[in-house]
C-alpha positions in Angstrom: -11.4 128.9 79.1 -9.5 130.9 76.7 -8.3 128.0 74.5 -10.8 128.7 71.8 -9.4 132.2 71.4 -6.3 130.9 69.8 -5.8 132.1 66.3 -9.1 133.7 66.8 -11.0 130.3 66.2 -14.1 131.3 68.2 -16.9 133.1 66.3 -17.1 135.5 69.3 -16.0 135.9 72.7 -18.5 134.6 75.2 -19.5 136.4 78.5 -17.3 134.1 80.6 -14.3 134.8 78.3 -14.8 138.6 78.5 -15.2 138.5 82.2 -11.9 136.6 82.7 -10.0 139.1 80.3 -11.6 141.8 82.4 -10.5 140.4 85.6 -7.0 139.6 84.2 -6.6 143.1 83.0 -7.7 144.5 86.3 -5.1 142.5 88.2 -2.4 143.3 85.6 -3.2 147.1 86.0 -2.5 146.6 89.6 0.6 144.9 89.0 1.7 147.9 86.8 1.0 150.2 89.7 2.8 148.3 92.1 5.8 147.6 90.1 6.3 151.2 88.9 5.9 152.7 92.3 8.1 150.1 94.0 10.8 150.9 91.4 10.1 154.7 91.6 10.3 154.9 87.9 8.7 153.6 84.8 5.8 154.5 82.6 2.5 153.5 83.9 0.2 155.7 81.9 0.7 153.9 78.3 1.2 150.5 80.3 -2.4 150.8 81.6 -3.8 151.6 78.4 -2.0 148.8 76.3 -2.3 145.9 78.8 -5.6 144.7 77.7 -4.4 144.6 74.2 -1.4 142.6 75.2 -3.6 140.1 77.2 -5.8 139.4 74.3 -3.1 138.9 71.6 -1.1 136.7 74.0 -4.2 134.5 74.5 -4.6 134.2 70.8 -0.9 133.4 69.9 -0.3 129.9 68.5 3.3 128.8 69.6 3.2 125.9 67.2 2.8 128.0 64.3 5.5 130.6 65.5 3.2 133.6 66.1 5.1 136.6 67.5 4.2 139.7 69.5 6.4 142.7 69.0 6.0 145.6 71.4 7.2 148.7 69.6 6.5 151.3 72.3 9.0 149.7 74.7 8.4 152.2 77.4 5.2 150.1 78.2 7.3 147.3 79.4 5.4 147.4 82.7 2.3 146.6 80.7 3.8 143.6 78.6 5.4 142.2 81.8 2.1 142.3 83.7 0.4 140.7 80.8 3.0 138.0 80.5 2.8 137.3 84.2 -1.1 137.0 84.1 -1.0 134.8 81.1 1.4 132.3 82.7 4.7 133.3 81.0 6.3 134.4 84.2 5.4 134.8 87.8 3.7 138.2 88.6 5.2 138.6 91.9 8.8 138.1 90.6 8.0 140.9 88.0 6.8 143.3 90.7 9.8 142.6 92.9 12.3 142.7 90.0 11.0 145.5 87.9 14.0 147.9 87.0 16.1 146.3 89.8 19.8 145.5 89.8 20.3 141.8 88.4 16.7 141.3 87.5 15.6 140.3 83.9 12.7 142.8 83.9 14.6 146.0 82.8 13.0 149.2 82.1 12.3 148.3 78.5 11.4 144.9 77.2 14.3 142.5 77.9 15.1 139.3 75.8 15.8 137.6 78.9 12.0 137.5 79.6 9.9 134.6 78.0 7.6 135.9 75.6 9.8 138.9 74.5 11.3 138.3 70.9 12.6 141.9 70.5 14.1 144.4 72.8 12.5 147.6 72.0 12.7 151.3 73.2 13.8 153.2 69.9 10.3 154.2 68.9 9.2 153.9 65.3 11.3 150.7 64.7 8.7 148.1 65.8 6.6 147.8 62.5 9.8 147.2 60.7 10.7 144.3 63.1 7.3 142.9 62.4 8.0 143.1 58.7 11.1 141.1 59.3 9.6 138.4 61.2 6.8 138.2 58.8 9.1 138.0 55.8 11.3 135.4 57.3 8.3 133.2 58.3 7.0 133.2 55.0 10.3 132.3 53.3 10.8 129.6 56.0 7.5 128.1 55.0 5.7 129.0 58.3 2.0 130.1 58.8 3.1 132.6 61.5 0.8 135.5 62.3 2.9 138.5 63.6 1.4 141.3 65.7 2.9 144.6 66.6 1.6 146.9 69.2 2.6 150.5 69.0 2.0 153.8 70.5 0.0 156.8 68.8 2.8 159.3 69.3 5.4 157.3 67.5 3.2 157.4 64.3 4.9 160.7 63.3 8.1 158.6 62.8 9.4 158.6 59.2 10.6 154.9 59.5 7.0 153.8 60.0 6.0 155.3 56.6 8.8 153.2 55.1 7.7 150.1 57.0 4.0 150.7 56.0 5.0 150.8 52.1 7.4 147.9 52.4 4.8 145.6 54.1 2.3 146.3 51.2 5.1 146.1 48.3 6.0 142.7 49.7 2.6 141.3 50.3 3.1 140.7 54.2 -0.6 139.9 54.8 0.2 137.9 57.8 1.2 141.2 59.6 -1.2 142.9 61.9 -0.5 146.2 63.8 -2.5 147.6 66.7 -2.2 151.2 67.8 -2.7 152.1 71.3 -4.6 155.3 70.5 -4.8 157.0 74.0 -4.0 160.5 72.5 -1.5 161.4 75.2 2.2 161.7 74.8 5.0 162.7 77.3 4.6 166.4 77.0 0.9 166.7 76.4 -2.0 165.5 74.1 -1.3 164.1 70.6 -3.1 167.0 69.1 -0.9 169.6 70.9 2.4 168.0 70.2 2.0 167.3 66.4 -1.5 166.4 65.1 -1.4 163.3 62.9 -4.0 161.6 60.4 -3.1 158.1 61.6 -5.9 155.9 59.8 -5.2 158.1 56.6 -1.5 157.3 56.5 -2.2 153.5 56.8 -5.2 153.7 54.2 -2.8 155.7 51.7 -0.1 152.9 51.9 -2.6 150.1 51.1 -3.5 148.7 54.6 -6.8 147.6 55.9 -7.8 149.9 58.8 -10.3 149.4 61.6 -10.9 151.6 64.6 -12.6 150.2 67.6 -12.8 150.7 71.4 -9.5 149.2 72.6 -11.0 148.5 76.1 -13.9 146.5 74.5 -12.6 143.0 74.3 -15.5 141.8 72.1 -15.0 144.7 69.6 -11.1 144.2 69.8 -11.4 140.4 69.1 -13.7 140.9 66.1 -11.3 143.4 64.6 -8.3 141.2 65.1 -10.3 138.2 63.8 -11.3 139.9 60.7 -7.6 141.0 60.0 -6.7 137.1 60.0 -8.5 136.9 56.7 -7.2 140.1 55.0 -5.3 139.8 51.8 -3.0 142.8 52.9 -1.4 144.0 56.2 -4.1 145.3 58.5 -4.0 147.8 61.4 -6.3 148.2 64.3 -6.5 151.4 65.8 -7.6 150.8 69.4 -9.0 153.8 71.2 -8.0 153.7 74.8 -7.6 155.8 78.0 -4.1 156.9 79.3 -3.9 155.7 82.8 -7.1 153.5 82.5 -8.6 152.6 85.8 -6.9 155.0 88.1 -9.2 157.6 89.4 -8.2 161.1 88.7 -5.3 160.2 86.5 -7.2 159.0 83.3 -6.3 161.0 80.1 -3.5 162.7 82.3 -0.4 163.1 80.1 1.7 163.6 83.2 1.0 160.0 84.1 3.2 158.9 81.1 6.4 158.6 83.1 5.4 159.4 86.7 4.5 156.6 89.1 2.1 156.9 91.9 3.6 157.7 95.2 3.5 155.0 97.8 0.6 156.8 99.8 -1.3 157.1 96.6 -0.8 153.4 95.6 -2.1 152.3 99.0 -5.3 154.2 98.4 -5.6 153.0 94.8 -5.8 149.2 95.0 -8.5 149.4 92.2 -10.8 147.5 94.5 -8.8 144.3 94.2 -8.0 141.7 96.9 -5.7 138.6 96.8 -3.3 137.5 94.3 -5.9 137.3 91.4 -6.2 134.9 88.4 -3.3 133.6 86.6 -3.5 131.4 83.4 -1.6 128.2 83.2 2.0 128.2 82.2 2.3 129.0 78.5 4.9 128.0 76.0 6.6 130.7 73.9 7.0 130.5 70.2 10.8 130.6 69.7 12.3 132.3 66.7 14.3 129.9 64.4 17.9 129.7 65.3 20.7 130.7 62.9 21.6 128.2 60.3 24.5 129.1 58.1 24.9 128.4 54.4 27.5 126.4 52.6 30.2 128.9 51.6 31.0 127.0 48.5 34.4 126.9 46.6 36.6 130.0 46.7 37.0 132.1 43.5 40.6 133.1 43.1 41.3 136.1 41.0 44.6 135.9 39.0 47.5 138.2 39.8 46.9 140.5 36.8 43.0 140.8 37.6 41.7 144.4 38.6 38.2 144.8 39.9 36.2 146.5 42.5 35.7 144.8 45.8 31.8 145.2 45.5 31.9 143.3 42.3 33.8 140.5 44.0 31.2 140.5 47.0 28.2 140.3 44.5 29.9 137.4 42.6 30.6 135.4 45.8 27.3 136.2 47.2 25.6 135.0 43.9 27.7 131.8 44.1 26.3 131.1 47.4 22.7 131.7 46.6 23.0 129.3 43.5 24.5 126.7 45.8 21.5 127.1 48.4 19.0 127.9 45.6 18.3 130.9 47.5 16.9 129.0 50.6 17.8 130.7 53.9 19.2 133.7 52.3 17.7 137.4 52.3 19.3 140.2 50.4 18.1 143.7 51.0 18.7 146.6 48.5 17.8 150.2 48.8 17.6 151.3 45.1 21.3 150.6 44.5 21.4 147.1 43.2 23.6 147.8 40.2 26.1 149.9 42.2 26.1 147.3 45.1 26.2 144.5 42.7 23.2 142.4 43.8 21.1 142.8 40.7 21.7 139.2 39.6 20.5 137.9 42.8 17.2 139.9 42.3 16.8 138.2 38.8 17.8 134.6 39.7 16.3 134.5 43.2 13.5 137.0 43.5 11.9 135.2 46.6 15.1 135.9 48.5 15.5 139.6 47.3 13.8 142.4 49.2 13.9 145.9 47.3 13.4 148.4 50.0 13.5 151.6 47.9 15.2 154.7 49.4 14.4 153.8 53.0 17.5 152.5 54.7 16.1 152.9 58.2 13.4 150.3 57.6 15.6 148.1 55.4 18.2 147.6 58.3 15.6 147.1 61.0 13.7 144.6 58.8 16.8 142.8 57.6 18.0 142.7 61.4 14.8 141.0 62.4 15.0 138.4 59.6 18.6 137.6 60.6 17.2 137.3 64.3 14.5 135.0 63.0 17.2 132.7 61.4 17.8 134.0 57.9 21.3 134.6 56.7 20.6 138.3 55.8 22.6 141.0 53.9 21.7 144.5 53.6 23.8 146.2 50.9 24.2 149.8 50.3 26.8 152.9 50.3 28.3 153.2 53.6 27.2 156.9 54.2 23.7 155.4 54.2 24.2 151.9 55.5 26.4 152.9 58.5 26.1 156.7 59.1 22.6 157.1 58.4 21.2 154.0 60.2 23.3 154.1 63.3 20.3 153.9 65.7 18.9 150.8 63.7 22.4 149.1 63.8 22.5 149.6 67.6 19.1 148.2 68.1 20.0 145.1 66.0 23.2 144.9 68.1 21.3 144.9 71.3 19.1 142.3 70.1 22.1 140.1 69.0 20.9 140.1 65.4 23.4 138.5 63.2 23.0 140.8 60.3 25.3 141.2 57.6 26.1 144.6 56.3 27.9 145.1 52.8 28.9 148.7 53.1 30.2 149.9 49.8 31.9 153.3 48.8 33.9 153.9 51.9 36.5 156.6 52.4 37.9 159.1 49.9 37.8 156.4 47.3 34.2 157.5 46.7 35.8 160.4 44.8 33.7 162.9 42.6 30.5 162.3 44.6 32.1 164.5 47.3 32.0 164.8 51.1 28.3 163.8 51.4 29.0 160.3 50.2 32.7 159.8 51.5 32.0 157.9 54.7 35.2 158.6 56.8 34.0 157.6 60.2 32.7 154.0 59.8 35.2 152.4 62.1 34.7 154.8 65.0 30.9 154.1 64.6 31.0 150.5 64.2 33.5 150.0 67.1 30.7 151.0 69.6 28.5 148.1 68.4 29.5 145.4 71.0 28.7 142.3 68.7 29.5 143.5 65.3 32.6 142.1 63.5 34.3 144.7 61.1 35.9 143.1 58.1 37.9 145.2 55.5 39.0 143.4 52.5 42.2 144.5 50.7 41.6 142.9 47.4 39.0 140.9 45.5 40.4 137.4 46.6 40.1 138.5 50.3 36.7 140.0 49.6 35.6 136.5 48.2 36.9 134.6 51.3 35.2 137.0 53.6 31.8 136.6 52.1 32.1 132.8 52.2 32.9 133.3 56.0 30.0 135.5 56.7 27.3 133.1 55.3 28.6 130.4 57.7 29.0 132.6 60.7 26.2 133.2 63.4 27.7 136.7 64.2 26.9 140.2 62.9 29.3 141.5 60.4 29.9 144.8 58.3 32.0 144.2 55.1 33.7 147.6 54.4 34.6 148.1 50.7 35.6 150.9 48.5 34.3 152.1 45.1 37.2 151.9 42.8 38.9 148.9 40.9 41.9 147.7 42.6 44.7 145.1 42.1 45.0 141.7 43.4 47.6 141.6 46.2 50.6 139.4 45.4 53.5 138.0 47.2 57.0 139.2 46.2 57.1 136.4 43.6 53.9 137.7 41.9 51.6 135.0 42.9 48.1 136.1 44.6 48.7 136.6 48.4 45.2 135.3 49.1 45.4 132.2 46.9 43.4 129.1 46.6 44.5 127.8 50.1 43.5 130.9 51.9 40.6 130.9 54.4 39.6 133.9 56.2 39.9 133.7 60.1 38.5 136.6 62.0 41.0 138.8 63.6 43.9 137.3 61.8 46.4 140.0 60.4 48.9 139.5 57.4 52.5 140.5 56.8 52.4 141.5 53.2 56.1 142.4 53.4 58.8 142.0 55.9 61.4 144.7 56.8 63.6 145.8 59.6 63.7 149.6 59.2 60.0 150.5 59.7 56.6 149.1 59.7 53.5 150.4 57.7 50.2 149.1 59.4 47.3 149.4 57.2 43.9 147.9 56.0 41.5 147.6 53.3 42.1 149.3 50.0 45.0 151.3 51.2 47.1 148.1 51.0 48.1 148.4 47.5 49.2 152.0 48.0 51.2 150.8 50.9 52.9 148.4 48.7 53.6 151.0 46.1 55.4 152.9 49.0 57.2 149.7 49.8 58.5 149.3 46.3 59.7 153.1 46.3 61.4 152.6 49.6 63.1 149.4 48.7 64.6 151.1 45.5 66.1 153.5 48.1 67.6 150.8 50.1 65.2 151.0 53.0 63.5 147.7 54.2 60.0 148.1 55.7 57.4 145.9 56.9 53.7 146.1 55.5 51.4 144.6 58.0 47.7 144.1 57.1 44.8 144.4 59.5 41.7 142.6 58.3 39.4 143.3 61.3 40.1 146.8 62.7 39.7 146.6 66.4 41.0 143.1 66.8 44.9 143.1 66.9 47.5 140.4 67.4 49.6 141.6 70.3 52.7 139.7 68.9 52.3 141.3 65.6 51.9 144.8 66.9 55.0 144.3 69.1 56.9 143.0 66.0 56.1 146.3 64.2 57.3 148.3 67.3 60.5 146.5 67.2 61.4 148.2 64.0 61.5 151.6 66.0 59.0 153.3 63.5 55.4 152.7 63.0 53.3 154.3 60.6 49.6 153.8 60.3 47.9 154.3 57.0 44.3 154.6 56.4 41.4 156.1 54.4 39.6 157.3 57.5 39.5 160.2 59.8 42.8 159.9 61.5 41.5 160.9 64.9 39.2 157.7 65.2 40.8 155.1 63.1 43.5 152.4 63.6 46.2 155.0 64.5 44.3 155.8 67.6 44.0 152.1 68.5 47.7 151.3 67.6 48.9 154.4 69.7 46.8 153.2 72.8 48.3 149.6 72.4 51.8 150.8 72.3 51.3 153.0 75.5 49.6 150.4 77.4 52.1 147.9 76.7 55.0 150.1 77.4 56.5 149.9 73.9 58.7 152.7 72.7 59.0 153.5 69.3 58.2 156.4 66.9 54.6 156.6 65.8 53.3 158.5 62.9 49.5 158.4 62.0 48.5 159.2 58.4 44.7 159.5 57.7 42.1 161.8 56.6 42.3 165.2 58.4 39.2 167.0 56.9 36.1 166.2 54.7 36.9 165.7 51.3 35.7 167.4 47.9 34.8 166.4 44.5 37.8 165.1 42.7 39.3 161.8 41.6 40.3 159.5 44.3 43.9 159.8 43.7 43.7 163.7 43.7 41.8 163.4 47.0 44.6 161.2 48.7 47.2 163.7 47.3 45.3 166.7 48.8 45.2 164.8 52.2 48.9 163.7 52.2 48.0 160.1 51.6 49.7 159.2 48.3 52.2 156.3 48.3 54.8 159.1 47.7 53.7 160.8 50.9 53.7 157.6 52.9 57.3 157.0 51.7 58.5 160.4 52.5 57.1 160.1 56.1 59.1 157.0 56.6 62.2 158.4 55.1 62.0 161.5 57.5 60.9 159.3 60.4 64.1 157.1 59.9 66.5 159.9 59.5 65.2 162.3 62.3 
């Protein structure tokens, strides 16, 4: 009976369709009350006001064309689960029995394990950015997909939504439709009392088409969504609804936001319904495109006498990959820093693969993560202070959703220099170490940078490529040839012995490696033989190699990172856990930097090559 609703094909909803949708909604609301009361927790109020919206959109989705529904206000999980149950995606009774229970896929916020859920949400204000990513990916992949994002009204105060609204218009995402569950109630009171908003005006100002209808009137809601199908710009439907709709005495009651009914109240509040109620035939979901890597191409080898910054090596390698693929399957995000992060050539040669996001990193990272989730090889490039520190919540949600996003984080550490402490990202390893699926790559020279980029475009994992700002020398073997030469291929987790020695071992990573080799030269002149061991993937260590460093009797970790939360902590823990006894000295950043040249900053923090050599001399003699 609802087949003609697909892609809003019917001119109008007929009376039978309205009656069926109304009946499905009533039983779905009963499911919501049952599952939240049985679980003893959940958010019934917003779920009850949103569920009709979910049902109508699910009925209209066209799986063959890749249509997607994104739930932004994830606390209405009971609502989307109930709608999925009634529309044939899952079994209603299993949802009721498993909601918020151990071992069940029906978690308290939308779970990727549930058919019909394409993004696990919960951090409010991010859903529209996800929709932007899905819509942009579908267009670049040549799909005629329609993307729907359902949001709450309270989250419209979030700044990321402003970024997403403007991004969607700037990039012409006319296949994107948002629906706002406008029930005017939040967790602590009415929307007007918490933070009054001019929601419609915000969207109109950004260039969206705006309609406002009764969200419980299926005919009116259908017509608004059907009209959005033909708009030349993104559309938003503000659906006026009632918090706790259908529950006597609890409608428009903000306390119903996160407080389920008692068992006694549930028994007396069956909504007049009997039996199991209607359920539509099993429906197929529209799966997102799986990750397809790109050809990494041929390595570029920088000669031993070359000196360049790692961000330039990154940009050169990525441009080479883009040329090989003609930009197909690749998306590159910039936040008004294209010249600094070296992606400007991609914007010129492959504009369809380039997404200028403006000074709006939160939207950029979530949108990029969604594009990666939808199968695109997606890079988001920016300064580390903005692309790691500022967007940790967005990175975390991407990680939870297993999005294989590639972050190109430049300007790490004190190497930023004169820009000062606000731009010197000194905690990137500690933050990234908490992301369970993120690979952290710290190239030490231009050649290793090139190899890492080519690995990243072929890998289906999430990565963060952490680079400094300054030009650096090419690492060489003792005979003067490039250490990472033409035969080098990056392997995740592999460390490298830059030099071998018996008296002590330096463990370092990234752009501190050339400085470590300077210290090695000075110590060799003094007759002291030390090893220099390079970590390429902080957090992943070779037990055999770390044990070999400990066998020298003195290990010194050396890093451009806060000393308390970098590799020194990891190495110390490894030595202790494995019963390895040796002297350990940890050299790293002890305090925020100031504005000065990088070499001056290293001297101020006791991190110059001379400082490193002196620590080793004292350690050996003591």
